[in-house]
N, C-alpha and C positions, 0 to 999 in steps of 0.2 A: 218540268225537267225535259230536256231534249232527248230524242231517241238515242243519239250517240252517247250522251252522258249516262242514260239509263243502262245502255249496253256495257259501258266501261265499269259501272258500279256492280252490275251482275257478275261480270268477269272477275273482279277483285274478290267479291264474296265467295265465288266458286273456288278460287285459288286459296283463299284464306278464310275458311268458314268460321274461325274463332276470333276474328278481329272485330272489335266493336267500334263503330263510328260515332262521333258526336251527333246528338239529335239536331235536326234542322229546325228553324223557327216555324211556328204554326203557319200552315198553308204553303210552305215551300215545296212539299212533295204532294200536295193535294189531300193530305190526311189531317185530322185533328190531332191535338197533342195527346188526348186520351187514347185514340186509336193507335197512334205510334207506339206508345208505351206498352200497349197490350201485345205488340208483335215481338218484343225483345224479352228473352227469359230473364228472371231476376238474378240468377247466379248460375252460370254454366261452367262446370269444371273443365279445365284445359287438359286434354288427354296427354299422357306422357309420350314423347317422341322416342324413336329408336336412337340409341346412343351413337354418336359419331365415331368414326374409325380412322379419321385422317389427321387427328390432333390439331384441327383447325387450320390446316395449311392450304386448303383449297375449297371453293364452294361445292356444295352437294346439289343434286337436281332440285330438291325441295327448298333450298335456301332462297332468301330474298336478298338481292344485291342492289344497294342504293348507291349509285355512282354520283352522289352529290352530298352536300352538307345535310344533316338531319337535325332538326331542332324540335325537341319535345318540351312543351311549355307546362307540363304537369309532371306527375310522378311516373316512374317506370318500374315494372316488376318483371324479373327474368327468372325462369325456372319452371320445373315440371308442376309445381304446386301453386302457381299463380291462378287466380280465379277472376271472373268478371266481378265488378264492383268491389275490388280489393280495397280494404280500408288502410290507406297509406299513413294516416296520421301526419307526422312531419317528415316522413321518409321521402327523399327525392329519388333514390335508386335502391331497389330491394331485390336481393337474390333469395329465392324461396324454393328450396327442395332439400332432400336429405343429404346431399353432398354439394356444398357451395364452394366454388373456387373462382378466382380471377387470375387469368394467365396473361403475362406480357410476353408474347411470342415474337422475338426479334428476328427479322429476316435479313439483317445486314450481311454483307459479304466483304471479302478482302480483309483489310486491317481494321475495320470498324468493330467495336464491341458488339457481340451478338448473343450473349447469354440469355436464356429464357428464365423468367422469374414467375413466381406464383404466390398469391395471397390465399392461404388455406385456413378454413374454419372447420376444426374438428377432424378426428380420424375417421376413416371410412369403415373400419372393422368394428364389429360388436365388442363392447368392452374396451374400446380404445380411449384415447385421451380427449377431453374437452380442451381445445387449444386454438389459439390464433397464431399463425406462423407466416414468416416470409421464407420461401424456399427458392433455392437456385436449382432449377430443373436440369440445367446443363451439367453442373458440378455434382448434382445429387446430394446437396447439403441443405441443412436447415439452420441458417445463422441466427435467427431470431424467433423466439417463441414466448407467448404469454399463456400460461395454463389457466384452465377454468377456475373461477372463484378467487382469482388473485385479488387481494384487498385494494381498496381505493388508494390512489397515490403510490402504488407500488413503484412506478417510475414516472418522474415529472421533470421536464426540461423547462426552465423559466425563460422569461423574455430576454434575459441577458446571457443565456446559455448555461446557467448553473443547473446541475443535475440533482434532483431530489429522489432519495430512495426511502419511501415511507413518509414523505412530507410534501405538501403542495407549495411550500414556501422555502426552497433551498436558500441558505444564506452563504454558501461557499461553492467552489467549483463542483465538489461532490459532497452532499449532505445526507448522512444516513441517520434516520430517526427510528427508534424502537422503544417500547416500554421497558425492555430489560436487555441490557448489555448489547448495544449495537456494535457491529464489528464486521470483519472481512476475513474470509478463509482463503489461504493459499495452499492449494492441493495439487501436489505433483504425483501423477500416477507412474507406474512402472512400464507403461505402454511404449515409451521411447527408449527403453533399455536402462534407465537410471532407477536407483532405489526410490521407492515411494516415500514421500514425506509430506506431512500436513502441518501447517502453522496457522494459528489464529492471531489476528491483531484486533483487539477490542478494548472497550472501556465501559466502566460503570461507576457507581458511587464509591466503590472500594479502590478504584485506581485504573490507570491505563496499563495494559500488559501485552506481552507477547507470549503465546502459549504453544509449547511443543506437544501437539496432539499425539503424534506418532510415538514420542518418547514417554508417554504416560501422563499427558496433560501437565507437564512441568511448566513453571513460570520463571524462565531465566531472566526476564526483564520486567520491572514494574515501576510505575511512578504513582505515588499517592497524591490525591487531591490536596491542593494547598502547598505543594512543593514550590520553593521560591524560584525566582528568575535565575537562570544560569546555574541551576543545581548541577547540570551536566552540560558542558559546552564544548563543541569541537570547532576549532578555528579553521580558517582556510588553509593554514599551514599544516594541519593535522594535529596540532597541539590540543590537548584535552584539559579543560578547566573544570574543577569541581568547586562551585561557589564563586567562580569568577568568569566574566565574559571576555577577559583579555589574558589568556594563559601565556606565560613566558617560557614554557618548557613543554616537553612531551606530556608531562602530567603536572599540572599546577593546582595545588590544593590550598584553598583559602580557608584555613581553620584547622582544627585538630584532626589527626588521622590515627585510627586504631588498627593495628595489624594483629589478627589472631593467627599468627604463624611466623615464619622466618622471612626477614628482608635480606635478599641476596643481591650484592652489587657485582657487576662484571669486573674482574681483576686479573684476567689471564694475561700472561706475558705476550701471547699472540695478539692481544688487543691494545698493546702499549708500544710507545716508541720514545726516542730521545731520553734514555735513562741517564741520570746524573747522580753520582754518589752524594750522600748527605753528610754534612759535618754534624755529628750527633751532639758534640759539646756546644756548638753554636746554637743548635735547636734548643738544647736544654737551657742555655743562657737566655734565649729569647722567651722561652716559656716561663722562666723564673721571673722575668721582668714584666710579663703580661698580667694584668689584673684578672682575677677569677672571682665572680660574684654569684650570689643567689638572687633570683629575681622572678617576676611573673609577667606574662604577656598582657598587653593592654586589653582591658575588658574581660580578662579571664578570672579575675578575683584574686585576692591576696592569698588564699589557701592553695592555689594551684602554682606551687613553687618549682623552680628549676635551677640548675647549677651549671655554670660554664662561662666562657668569655663572650663578649659581644663581637659581632662580625667585623665591625670596623677595626677593633684592636687586633683581632686575629689576622685580618687581611694586611694590616700595616706591618705586623711582625713577620709574617711568613710569605705574603704575596701570592697566596694560593687562590685558585678560582678566578672568576671573571667579575665578581661583584663584591662590594664591601658590605652588602646587606645579608648575605647568605654564607653559611658554612657547610661544606659537605661532610657527612659523617666519616667518610674515608680519610679526609684530611685531618680531622680530629684524632682518628685512630692512628694515622701515620705520625703525627707530632708526638702522641703519647708513646708509640713504639720506639721512635728515634730517641726520645728522652730516656726511656727505660734502658735502651742499649747503652746510651752515654753514661748513665748511672752505673750500669753493670761494669763498664770499662773502668770507671773510677773505683768501684769496689775492688775489681781485680788488681788494679795498680796499688791500692792501699793494702790489699792482702799480701802482695809481693813485698811491699815495704815492711810490713809487719813481720813477714817471714824472715826478711833480712835482719831486721832489728832483733828478733828473737834468737837468731843464730849467733849474732854478735854478743847478745846477752849471755847465752850459754857458754861462749868462749871465755867471757870475762869471769863468769862464775867458776869455771874450771881453773882459771889462773889464780883466783883468790884462794880456792881450796888447796891447790898445790903449794902456794906460797906459805900457808899456815903450817904445813908440815915441815 
């Protein structure tokens, strides 16, 4: 080794007493391999340096500045607790001390983005959280955290971008898998000035449901497993179908409907127009000519009987509604009421004729009695 090279090596060792150099081949420095090995301690602990106070913004006097690319073809350990002969295993980069952090300190100026970010492993205080977090040091926020001992596959993003929660093989955009009632909680706090409210959306072997947690864990909406297609269908027009995927009205029910209460139809004068008086006698005559039958719906069974006209005859007779396949209950009631009024008018007219005839009869009876005298 030349005198100049020996002097440079001595200077580097003096400046960096805990840097280990790779061993040179036998005879390269005049020593045997055994003699060289004896001069290097087996494991020398690295002393802990004084903490920096400049947040990494400028070099300190004892820093090493490398003004060129640095290539490390083996593993690298950084931290107060790294030792000589560190057993890296498969680790390429290891941070080893009681507080491990990686800071992305952005020095951009002007209109360039310049937030500082940090990868944080565990809290610094005793009794703190075991966590891995992404922190925004500029905004003082922690947008992402994984707590210690989170189970395997807590969050998985597949090769096609599907997100799995609890599964390594997500089959949809978001796939949640649990052994009991997978779901999602929507939790509004009162921090924004609004009333706190919590909802759960979940599903299990008993059904899919929406739960009002704040209201006492009520279940205002449930779907049982095996419910047929289009059990509840909302069309683009806003029409709702029950048992049909093509509703033709605001509510289109394909099948029987049971109402445990009152059915009320809007009938206010303020909601109507184009009033036309009705000829009650004409309505009564049409009703008299219209067939009334007893029948059952197709597929309902012979025991499920009903009474009334068919829509085609009703529509032909009265021209009410927009379809000859449906009859509105209010139209049936209207025809019945108009007919009742017409019958009442007929009864009144008959009563008047009877009164007249009875009066004439009394007059005749008086004449007969007087004539006998």
